[in-house]
N, C-alpha and C positions, 0 to 999 in steps of 0.2 A: 175136790178137797172139802173137808168139813168146814162148818161155820167158824170153828175155833182156830183153824190153821190157815195162814196165808197161802196163796197160790205157790206153786213150786218156784216161781221167780223171786221168792223171798220178800214179798210186798208187805212187810210188817207194819209200815206206816199206814197203809190203807186199812189193814186190820184194826189198828189203834183208832183211826178216825171213825171207822164204822162202830167200834165199841163205844166211843164217846157219844156218837150220834144216837145209838140205841139207849144209852143211859139218860140222855136228854128226855126221852119219852117214858122211861120206866123207873128211874132211881127214886127211892122214897124221899130223898132230900132235894130233888130237882126243883121244888117250888121256890127255893132261895134264888136260883139262877133265873127261872122264868119271871119271878116278881121283879128282879133287878132289871132285866132287859125290857119287859113289857110295861112296868109301872114307872120305874126310876128313869129309864132311858127312852120310854115311849115308842118302842119298836113293835110292829104288828107280829103277833104270834105266827101267822101264816107265812110271813117273810122269813122268820127265824127257822121254821120247819123246812121251807123250800131251800134255804141256804145250807141246810145240814148242820146247823149249830149243834155242838155237843156239850156234855156235862161230865166233868171228872169227879166222880163220887168216891174215888179211892179203890175201886174194885179191880182196876186193870192189872195191878201187881199180882194178885192171885190168879187171874185169868191168864197172864203171861206164862205161868207154869205149864199150861197145856200146849204151848207152842214148841217148835223145834229149837234146839240150841242156837242155830243160826239166827232165827227170828228173835230170840231172847237177846242175843248179842246186838242186833240192830237196834232194838228198843233201848238197851243200855247205852250204846254209843251215841245215840241221838238225844238221850236224856228224857225219853218218855217215862222210863222207869229208872230206879236207882236201887242199888243193893241196900237192904235193910240192915240196921245195926244188930250186933249179936243180942240175943234175948228177945227179939221181936218174934211174933207168931207167924210171920210170912218172910219169904226170901227177898221179895221185891216190894217197893212202895211206889206209888204214883206221884211223880214230881208235879203233875198238874192238878193234884187233888184240891178241890174247892174252887175250881176255875171253870169258866165257860170256855169251851175249846172251839176255835175256828180253824177249819181245814182248808188248805189251798190245794186244789185238784188240777190235774192236767191229764187228759186222755184216759179218764177213768181211774187214775191212781192218785192217792194223796201224796203230795210233794213236801208239805210243810204243815206244822201245827203251831198255833199260837194260843196260849191260855191267858185269859183275863180274870184277875181276882174280882170277886163280887162282894167281898167284905172289905171295908175301908182299911182295916188293920193289916191285911195281907201284903207282904212285900216280896218280890217286886210286883208292881201292878200288872205288868205283862211278862210272861215267861215264854221263851221260844225253844225250839230244838237247838241242840248243840252241833257244831261242826258243819253247818251248811248255811249259805246266805239265805236270807228271807226274801222270797219273791213278793211282788206286790199283790196284796189281797184284792181279788176282783179283776185281775188282769184278763181273766177268761171272758169277761164281758166286752172287751174291746174287739171290734171287727174292722176290716178295711173301710167300712162306711162310717165309722165313728168320727165325728167332727170335733167333739170336745170331751175331755176327760177331766174330772175333778180329783185331785189328790188330797187325801186326808191323813191325819196322824195315826189312826188305828182302825181296826176292823169295825168297831161299833159306830164310829163316825161315818165310815163308808156305808154301813147298812142303813144309817139314818138317811143318807142321800139316796140310796137305792129305794127306800120307802117312798121318796118323793119323785122317783122316776128318772134319776140321773145315773149316768154311767160313772162309776167311781172306782178308785183303787186306793189302797192305803199303804203307808210305809210302816216300819217297825221302830218308830222314833224313840219310844220308851222301852228299850228292850234289855233283857238279860238272857243270855243263852246258857 
């Protein structure tokens, strides 16, 4: 399969998570997100890169047009993209636009996406996928040998603890699906 089309199993969420991760490294406006997480929240850039943090720069709507109708439907139903209003220059727009995107992975596939606004005026602060329960962010760090787990309110708090070497998971306490 090409880089633009999810595998035949219809893994559109993994495609979206990889799109956002790529934009974290290449989008012209990514500095806003990087500055927020590294300066305002004091998170190490190498940790953010290792965790696969993404940036929603608004380009996923146009990119989604290169996907199969089934993949477009998955992205619409989960709320990654939404139908644009008549008169817009694109068919879809990115619901996560202007947000840092955290992906929850299992066995090499993205299972869930959470977007965190980086500008104080954006509401809601956290935006999640629709129609599916939010798993705990960081649950993949827990092993049978894990003795203690710290639960935080959101993924940024979980990453702060990870930077200090703690096993952490977060809930979606402030959510809008």
